[in-house]
KEDRENTOR-870007 format. One record per residue (C-alpha): residue number from 0; residue in three letters; y, x, z. Coordinates in Angstrom, 2 decimals. Example, Ala and Ser with C-alpha at 12.3 -4.5 7.8 and 13.67 -1.06 7.14 Angstrom:
BEGIN
rec num: 0, residu: Ala, yy: -4.50, xx: 12.30, zz: 7.80
rec num: 1, residu: Ser, yy: -1.06, xx: 13.67, zz: 7.14
***
This chain:
BEGIN
rec num: 0, residu: Met, yy: 0.00, xx: 0.00, zz: 0.00
rec num: 1, residu: Leu, yy: 3.50, xx: 1.21, zz: -0.88
rec num: 2, residu: Thr, yy: 6.27, xx: 0.29, zz: 1.56
rec num: 3, residu: Gln, yy: 9.98, xx: 0.74, zz: 0.92
rec num: 4, residu: Thr, yy: 13.05, xx: -0.47, zz: 2.82
rec num: 5, residu: Val, yy: 16.00, xx: -1.45, zz: 0.62
rec num: 6, residu: Ala, yy: 19.27, xx: -2.91, zz: 1.88
rec num: 7, residu: Gly, yy: 17.70, xx: -3.74, zz: 5.21
rec num: 8, residu: Arg, yy: 14.68, xx: -5.47, zz: 3.69
rec num: 9, residu: Thr, yy: 11.16, xx: -4.10, zz: 3.61
rec num: 10, residu: Phe, yy: 9.00, xx: -4.45, zz: 0.52
rec num: 11, residu: Asp, yy: 5.22, xx: -4.03, zz: 0.65
rec num: 12, residu: Tyr, yy: 3.58, xx: -3.55, zz: -2.73
rec num: 13, residu: Ser, yy: -0.17, xx: -3.91, zz: -2.51
rec num: 14, residu: Tyr, yy: -2.83, xx: -3.41, zz: -5.17
rec num: 15, residu: Cys, yy: -1.42, xx: -5.90, zz: -7.64
rec num: 16, residu: Ile, yy: 1.70, xx: -8.06, zz: -7.91
rec num: 17, residu: Gly, yy: 1.77, xx: -10.71, zz: -10.61
rec num: 18, residu: Gly, yy: -1.00, xx: -8.91, zz: -12.48
rec num: 19, residu: Arg, yy: 1.42, xx: -6.20, zz: -13.59
rec num: 20, residu: Met, yy: 1.24, xx: -3.55, zz: -10.87
rec num: 21, residu: Gln, yy: -1.98, xx: -1.68, zz: -10.25
rec num: 22, residu: Thr, yy: -2.16, xx: 1.12, zz: -7.69
rec num: 23, residu: Pro, yy: 1.61, xx: 1.56, zz: -7.12
rec num: 24, residu: Ala, yy: 2.21, xx: 5.15, zz: -6.05
rec num: 25, residu: Asn, yy: 5.94, xx: 5.85, zz: -5.85
rec num: 26, residu: Ile, yy: 9.32, xx: 4.17, zz: -6.03
rec num: 27, residu: Ala, yy: 12.82, xx: 5.32, zz: -6.98
rec num: 28, residu: Met, yy: 16.07, xx: 3.45, zz: -6.41
rec num: 29, residu: Gly, yy: 18.40, xx: 3.26, zz: -9.40
rec num: 30, residu: Ser, yy: 21.94, xx: 1.95, zz: -9.74
rec num: 31, residu: Gly, yy: 22.82, xx: -1.42, zz: -8.28
rec num: 32, residu: Asp, yy: 19.68, xx: -3.19, zz: -7.14
rec num: 33, residu: Thr, yy: 17.32, xx: -1.60, zz: -9.69
rec num: 34, residu: Met, yy: 13.95, xx: -0.32, zz: -8.49
rec num: 35, residu: Tyr, yy: 11.51, xx: 1.79, zz: -10.54
rec num: 36, residu: Val, yy: 7.90, xx: 1.49, zz: -9.34
rec num: 37, residu: Leu, yy: 5.35, xx: 3.98, zz: -10.65
rec num: 38, residu: Cys, yy: 1.83, xx: 2.57, zz: -11.10
rec num: 39, residu: Arg, yy: -1.20, xx: 4.84, zz: -11.46
rec num: 40, residu: Gly, yy: -3.47, xx: 2.12, zz: -12.81
rec num: 41, residu: Ser, yy: -7.27, xx: 2.39, zz: -12.73
rec num: 42, residu: Glu, yy: -8.10, xx: 5.88, zz: -11.52
rec num: 43, residu: Arg, yy: -11.89, xx: 5.64, zz: -11.49
rec num: 44, residu: Thr, yy: -14.04, xx: 3.85, zz: -14.05
rec num: 45, residu: Pro, yy: -17.81, xx: 4.46, zz: -14.22
rec num: 46, residu: Asn, yy: -18.93, xx: 6.57, zz: -17.19
rec num: 47, residu: Val, yy: -15.36, xx: 7.05, zz: -18.41
rec num: 48, residu: Pro, yy: -13.80, xx: 10.55, zz: -18.36
rec num: 49, residu: Ala, yy: -11.01, xx: 10.84, zz: -15.81
rec num: 50, residu: Asn, yy: -8.39, xx: 11.58, zz: -18.46
rec num: 51, residu: Arg, yy: -9.27, xx: 8.33, zz: -20.24
rec num: 52, residu: Ala, yy: -9.42, xx: 6.01, zz: -17.22
rec num: 53, residu: Thr, yy: -5.76, xx: 5.17, zz: -17.57
rec num: 54, residu: Gly, yy: -5.55, xx: 1.38, zz: -17.64
rec num: 55, residu: Asn, yy: -2.25, xx: -0.12, zz: -16.48
rec num: 56, residu: Val, yy: -0.44, xx: 3.20, zz: -16.07
rec num: 57, residu: Arg, yy: 3.23, xx: 2.27, zz: -16.32
rec num: 58, residu: Val, yy: 6.65, xx: 2.09, zz: -14.73
rec num: 59, residu: Cys, yy: 7.68, xx: -1.39, zz: -13.57
rec num: 60, residu: Val, yy: 11.42, xx: -2.05, zz: -13.30
rec num: 61, residu: Phe, yy: 12.59, xx: -4.63, zz: -10.76
rec num: 62, residu: Thr, yy: 15.85, xx: -5.95, zz: -9.43
rec num: 63, residu: Ser, yy: 15.77, xx: -6.51, zz: -5.68
rec num: 64, residu: Gly, yy: 18.31, xx: -9.32, zz: -5.51
rec num: 65, residu: Ser, yy: 20.31, xx: -10.11, zz: -2.40
rec num: 66, residu: Thr, yy: 17.77, xx: -12.08, zz: -0.38
rec num: 67, residu: Pro, yy: 13.99, xx: -12.11, zz: 0.02
rec num: 68, residu: Gly, yy: 12.39, xx: -13.89, zz: -2.91
rec num: 69, residu: Asp, yy: 15.07, xx: -12.85, zz: -5.40
rec num: 70, residu: Glu, yy: 13.05, xx: -9.89, zz: -6.70
rec num: 71, residu: Glu, yy: 12.51, xx: -10.00, zz: -10.46
rec num: 72, residu: Leu, yy: 10.47, xx: -7.91, zz: -12.88
rec num: 73, residu: Val, yy: 12.88, xx: -7.07, zz: -15.70
rec num: 74, residu: Ala, yy: 11.02, xx: -4.44, zz: -17.73
rec num: 75, residu: Glu, yy: 8.01, xx: -2.16, zz: -17.87
rec num: 76, residu: Phe, yy: 7.18, xx: 0.90, zz: -19.93
rec num: 77, residu: Gly, yy: 4.69, xx: 3.71, zz: -20.21
rec num: 78, residu: His, yy: 1.10, xx: 4.01, zz: -21.34
rec num: 79, residu: Gly, yy: -2.03, xx: 5.81, zz: -20.21
rec num: 80, residu: Gly, yy: -3.15, xx: 8.86, zz: -22.16
rec num: 81, residu: Asp, yy: -2.49, xx: 12.54, zz: -22.67
rec num: 82, residu: Ser, yy: -0.19, xx: 12.49, zz: -25.72
rec num: 83, residu: Glu, yy: 3.58, xx: 12.92, zz: -25.48
rec num: 84, residu: Gly, yy: 5.13, xx: 9.95, zz: -23.72
rec num: 85, residu: Glu, yy: 1.85, xx: 9.06, zz: -22.02
rec num: 86, residu: Met, yy: 0.66, xx: 9.60, zz: -18.45
rec num: 87, residu: Thr, yy: -2.77, xx: 9.99, zz: -16.89
rec num: 88, residu: Trp, yy: -2.38, xx: 10.36, zz: -13.11
rec num: 89, residu: Pro, yy: 1.37, xx: 10.04, zz: -12.45
rec num: 90, residu: Val, yy: 2.47, xx: 10.80, zz: -8.90
rec num: 91, residu: Ala, yy: 6.22, xx: 10.61, zz: -8.30
rec num: 92, residu: Ile, yy: 9.64, xx: 9.91, zz: -9.82
rec num: 93, residu: Ala, yy: 13.00, xx: 11.66, zz: -9.52
rec num: 94, residu: Leu, yy: 16.17, xx: 10.23, zz: -11.08
rec num: 95, residu: Asp, yy: 18.99, xx: 12.36, zz: -12.49
rec num: 96, residu: Ser, yy: 22.68, xx: 11.43, zz: -12.77
rec num: 97, residu: Glu, yy: 22.04, xx: 9.53, zz: -16.02
rec num: 98, residu: Glu, yy: 19.18, xx: 7.66, zz: -14.35
rec num: 99, residu: Asn, yy: 16.59, xx: 9.37, zz: -16.51
rec num: 100, residu: Leu, yy: 13.17, xx: 9.35, zz: -14.88
rec num: 101, residu: His, yy: 11.38, xx: 12.67, zz: -14.29
rec num: 102, residu: Ile, yy: 7.71, xx: 11.86, zz: -13.59
rec num: 103, residu: Thr, yy: 5.04, xx: 14.29, zz: -12.39
rec num: 104, residu: Asp, yy: 1.44, xx: 14.01, zz: -13.59
rec num: 105, residu: Glu, yy: -1.20, xx: 15.68, zz: -11.42
rec num: 106, residu: Trp, yy: -3.92, xx: 15.54, zz: -14.10
rec num: 107, residu: Leu, yy: -1.86, xx: 16.77, zz: -17.05
rec num: 108, residu: Asn, yy: 0.20, xx: 19.17, zz: -14.88
rec num: 109, residu: Arg, yy: 3.43, xx: 18.32, zz: -16.58
rec num: 110, residu: Ile, yy: 6.67, xx: 16.40, zz: -16.17
rec num: 111, residu: Ser, yy: 7.51, xx: 13.58, zz: -18.56
rec num: 112, residu: Val, yy: 11.12, xx: 12.44, zz: -18.89
rec num: 113, residu: Phe, yy: 12.11, xx: 8.90, zz: -19.87
rec num: 114, residu: Ser, yy: 15.47, xx: 7.16, zz: -20.16
rec num: 115, residu: Lys, yy: 16.14, xx: 4.25, zz: -17.82
rec num: 116, residu: Asp, yy: 15.31, xx: 1.97, zz: -20.76
rec num: 117, residu: Gly, yy: 11.88, xx: 3.55, zz: -21.15
rec num: 118, residu: Lys, yy: 12.55, xx: 5.78, zz: -24.16
rec num: 119, residu: Phe, yy: 10.50, xx: 8.97, zz: -24.04
rec num: 120, residu: Leu, yy: 12.81, xx: 12.01, zz: -24.08
rec num: 121, residu: Arg, yy: 10.76, xx: 15.15, zz: -23.50
rec num: 122, residu: Val, yy: 7.86, xx: 16.74, zz: -21.66
rec num: 123, residu: Trp, yy: 7.34, xx: 20.17, zz: -20.13
rec num: 124, residu: Gly, yy: 4.90, xx: 22.01, zz: -17.91
rec num: 125, residu: Thr, yy: 1.30, xx: 23.15, zz: -18.30
rec num: 126, residu: Ser, yy: -1.76, xx: 24.00, zz: -16.21
rec num: 127, residu: Gly, yy: -1.98, xx: 27.37, zz: -14.47
rec num: 128, residu: Asp, yy: -0.72, xx: 29.41, zz: -11.55
rec num: 129, residu: Gly, yy: 2.14, xx: 31.26, zz: -13.22
rec num: 130, residu: Asp, yy: 5.85, xx: 30.51, zz: -12.93
rec num: 131, residu: Gly, yy: 6.52, xx: 27.02, zz: -14.25
rec num: 132, residu: Glu, yy: 2.80, xx: 26.21, zz: -14.36
rec num: 133, residu: Phe, yy: 1.05, xx: 23.69, zz: -12.12
rec num: 134, residu: Asn, yy: -2.27, xx: 22.82, zz: -10.58
rec num: 135, residu: Gly, yy: -1.82, xx: 19.29, zz: -9.32
rec num: 136, residu: Ala, yy: 1.88, xx: 18.51, zz: -9.95
rec num: 137, residu: Ala, yy: 2.71, xx: 16.06, zz: -7.15
rec num: 138, residu: Gly, yy: 5.94, xx: 15.22, zz: -5.30
rec num: 139, residu: Ile, yy: 9.29, xx: 15.74, zz: -7.00
rec num: 140, residu: Ala, yy: 12.90, xx: 15.70, zz: -5.77
rec num: 141, residu: Met, yy: 16.26, xx: 16.50, zz: -7.38
rec num: 142, residu: Asp, yy: 19.26, xx: 18.12, zz: -5.67
rec num: 143, residu: Lys, yy: 22.96, xx: 17.55, zz: -6.29
rec num: 144, residu: Gln, yy: 22.98, xx: 20.33, zz: -8.89
rec num: 145, residu: Glu, yy: 20.16, xx: 18.48, zz: -10.68
rec num: 146, residu: Asn, yy: 17.60, xx: 21.17, zz: -9.98
rec num: 147, residu: Leu, yy: 14.07, xx: 19.92, zz: -9.40
rec num: 148, residu: Tyr, yy: 11.79, xx: 20.76, zz: -6.49
rec num: 149, residu: Ile, yy: 8.17, xx: 20.11, zz: -7.46
rec num: 150, residu: Val, yy: 5.12, xx: 20.23, zz: -5.21
rec num: 151, residu: Asp, yy: 2.44, xx: 22.36, zz: -6.89
rec num: 152, residu: Ser, yy: -0.30, xx: 20.97, zz: -4.69
rec num: 153, residu: Leu, yy: -3.44, xx: 22.95, zz: -5.49
rec num: 154, residu: Asn, yy: -1.46, xx: 26.17, zz: -5.91
rec num: 155, residu: His, yy: -0.17, xx: 25.43, zz: -2.37
rec num: 156, residu: Arg, yy: 3.46, xx: 26.09, zz: -3.20
rec num: 157, residu: Ile, yy: 6.83, xx: 24.60, zz: -4.11
rec num: 158, residu: Gln, yy: 8.54, xx: 25.41, zz: -7.39
rec num: 159, residu: Lys, yy: 12.26, xx: 25.04, zz: -8.06
rec num: 160, residu: Leu, yy: 13.24, xx: 24.49, zz: -11.70
rec num: 161, residu: Thr, yy: 16.09, xx: 23.15, zz: -13.79
rec num: 162, residu: Lys, yy: 15.69, xx: 19.60, zz: -15.02
rec num: 163, residu: Asp, yy: 14.71, xx: 21.05, zz: -18.40
rec num: 164, residu: Gly, yy: 11.89, xx: 23.07, zz: -16.86
rec num: 165, residu: Lys, yy: 13.44, xx: 26.54, zz: -16.55
rec num: 166, residu: Phe, yy: 11.84, xx: 28.34, zz: -13.61
rec num: 167, residu: Leu, yy: 14.20, xx: 29.31, zz: -10.77
rec num: 168, residu: Ala, yy: 12.15, xx: 30.07, zz: -7.65
rec num: 169, residu: Lys, yy: 8.91, xx: 29.41, zz: -5.77
rec num: 170, residu: Trp, yy: 7.57, xx: 29.72, zz: -2.25
rec num: 171, residu: Gly, yy: 4.41, xx: 29.07, zz: -0.29
rec num: 172, residu: Lys, yy: 0.73, xx: 30.00, zz: -0.29
rec num: 173, residu: Leu, yy: -2.51, xx: 28.64, zz: 1.17
rec num: 174, residu: Gly, yy: -2.55, xx: 28.85, zz: 4.96
rec num: 175, residu: Ser, yy: -1.43, xx: 27.23, zz: 8.19
rec num: 176, residu: Gly, yy: 1.40, xx: 29.54, zz: 9.22
rec num: 177, residu: Glu, yy: 5.11, xx: 28.92, zz: 8.85
rec num: 178, residu: Gly, yy: 5.96, xx: 28.50, zz: 5.18
rec num: 179, residu: Glu, yy: 2.29, xx: 28.17, zz: 4.22
rec num: 180, residu: Phe, yy: 0.62, xx: 25.01, zz: 2.92
rec num: 181, residu: Asp, yy: -2.70, xx: 23.26, zz: 2.57
rec num: 182, residu: Ser, yy: -2.50, xx: 20.91, zz: -0.42
rec num: 183, residu: Pro, yy: 1.11, xx: 19.77, zz: 0.06
rec num: 184, residu: Trp, yy: 2.00, xx: 16.45, zz: -1.53
rec num: 185, residu: Gly, yy: 5.32, xx: 14.70, zz: -0.86
rec num: 186, residu: Ile, yy: 8.82, xx: 16.17, zz: -0.84
rec num: 187, residu: Gly, yy: 12.35, xx: 15.02, zz: 0.01
rec num: 188, residu: Leu, yy: 15.89, xx: 16.41, zz: 0.36
rec num: 189, residu: Asp, yy: 18.57, xx: 15.54, zz: 2.88
rec num: 190, residu: Gly, yy: 22.31, xx: 15.36, zz: 2.28
rec num: 191, residu: Gln, yy: 22.76, xx: 19.05, zz: 3.07
rec num: 192, residu: Gly, yy: 20.11, xx: 20.12, zz: 0.60
rec num: 193, residu: Phe, yy: 17.38, xx: 20.99, zz: 3.08
rec num: 194, residu: Val, yy: 13.90, xx: 20.53, zz: 1.67
rec num: 195, residu: Tyr, yy: 11.19, xx: 18.62, zz: 3.57
rec num: 196, residu: Val, yy: 7.62, xx: 19.18, zz: 2.41
rec num: 197, residu: Val, yy: 4.67, xx: 17.03, zz: 3.46
rec num: 198, residu: Asp, yy: 1.94, xx: 19.55, zz: 4.28
rec num: 199, residu: His, yy: -0.98, xx: 17.18, zz: 3.75
rec num: 200, residu: Gly, yy: -3.92, xx: 19.32, zz: 4.86
rec num: 201, residu: Asn, yy: -2.06, xx: 20.79, zz: 7.84
rec num: 202, residu: His, yy: -0.97, xx: 17.33, zz: 9.08
rec num: 203, residu: Arg, yy: 2.70, xx: 18.23, zz: 9.35
rec num: 204, residu: Val, yy: 6.10, xx: 18.32, zz: 7.67
rec num: 205, residu: Gln, yy: 7.94, xx: 21.59, zz: 7.06
rec num: 206, residu: Lys, yy: 11.69, xx: 22.01, zz: 6.56
rec num: 207, residu: Phe, yy: 13.21, xx: 24.71, zz: 4.32
rec num: 208, residu: Thr, yy: 16.55, xx: 25.83, zz: 2.98
rec num: 209, residu: Pro, yy: 17.18, xx: 25.20, zz: -0.74
rec num: 210, residu: Glu, yy: 16.13, xx: 28.83, zz: -1.31
rec num: 211, residu: Gly, yy: 12.78, xx: 28.29, zz: 0.41
rec num: 212, residu: Glu, yy: 13.47, xx: 29.91, zz: 3.77
rec num: 213, residu: Phe, yy: 11.49, xx: 28.31, zz: 6.59
rec num: 214, residu: Val, yy: 13.59, xx: 26.34, zz: 9.10
rec num: 215, residu: Ala, yy: 11.31, xx: 24.13, zz: 11.19
rec num: 216, residu: Lys, yy: 8.07, xx: 22.18, zz: 11.31
rec num: 217, residu: Phe, yy: 6.84, xx: 19.09, zz: 13.11
rec num: 218, residu: Gly, yy: 3.64, xx: 17.13, zz: 13.42
rec num: 219, residu: Ser, yy: 0.02, xx: 17.86, zz: 14.27
rec num: 220, residu: Gln, yy: -3.23, xx: 16.06, zz: 13.59
rec num: 221, residu: Gly, yy: -3.89, xx: 12.98, zz: 15.68
rec num: 222, residu: Ser, yy: -3.03, xx: 9.34, zz: 16.30
rec num: 223, residu: Asp, yy: -0.56, xx: 9.71, zz: 19.16
rec num: 224, residu: Ala, yy: 3.21, xx: 9.42, zz: 18.83
rec num: 225, residu: Gly, yy: 4.54, xx: 12.28, zz: 16.71
rec num: 226, residu: Gln, yy: 1.13, xx: 13.14, zz: 15.31
rec num: 227, residu: Leu, yy: 0.03, xx: 12.76, zz: 11.69
rec num: 228, residu: Asn, yy: -3.25, xx: 12.36, zz: 9.86
rec num: 229, residu: Tyr, yy: -3.09, xx: 13.64, zz: 6.28
rec num: 230, residu: Pro, yy: 0.51, xx: 12.54, zz: 5.60
rec num: 231, residu: Ser, yy: 1.39, xx: 11.97, zz: 1.96
rec num: 232, residu: Asp, yy: 5.12, xx: 11.39, zz: 1.52
rec num: 233, residu: Val, yy: 8.54, xx: 11.52, zz: 3.14
rec num: 234, residu: Ser, yy: 11.80, xx: 9.60, zz: 2.69
rec num: 235, residu: Ile, yy: 15.14, xx: 10.79, zz: 4.03
***
């Protein structure tokens, strides 16, 4: 279930709404009351290769309205596949100043960019462990300079790139120490530019400067107050 609070109201998106949303995974807030919901579709189908089990992969565009019950589906775009403009296992969305959508794909290890009207603009990224390469491209966030911070989950690191994919910096490696990760997943930025990374396998959140210097950490595995059990995302 995906939960998001908008204008003091909480929305819970379960497996399917109106037959159009299947496995919603992430949400981004656009201008006005526009909401972009990323749907992963059918991830597992017997006897079908993973890169072809892509039914109902799309972005659903909603307006939230002013009161509960006013929500309206106004558009949807996207298609499952591995060609340009298609997505297989999309994970997260970041919006730039023009409200273009930058979408990570953990299977294809790339970022696809669409206009707010759903027009495919470009794609970049490839599989690997070099600079600008990914192994499980997951969470994504954009700073005020429109640089992207992308969680490279199975390489256990964060990469910082321009919105066109030019490599700028990276930090992190597999481990449990400060600045180390175990399959990180979600990411978020605060108003001062600090970077918060959800360290999934270490059951914690780590805070960094925009340059990747470690600042703080919080969380440990458990079910008590302040403890986490395989956290997946963060919102600031």
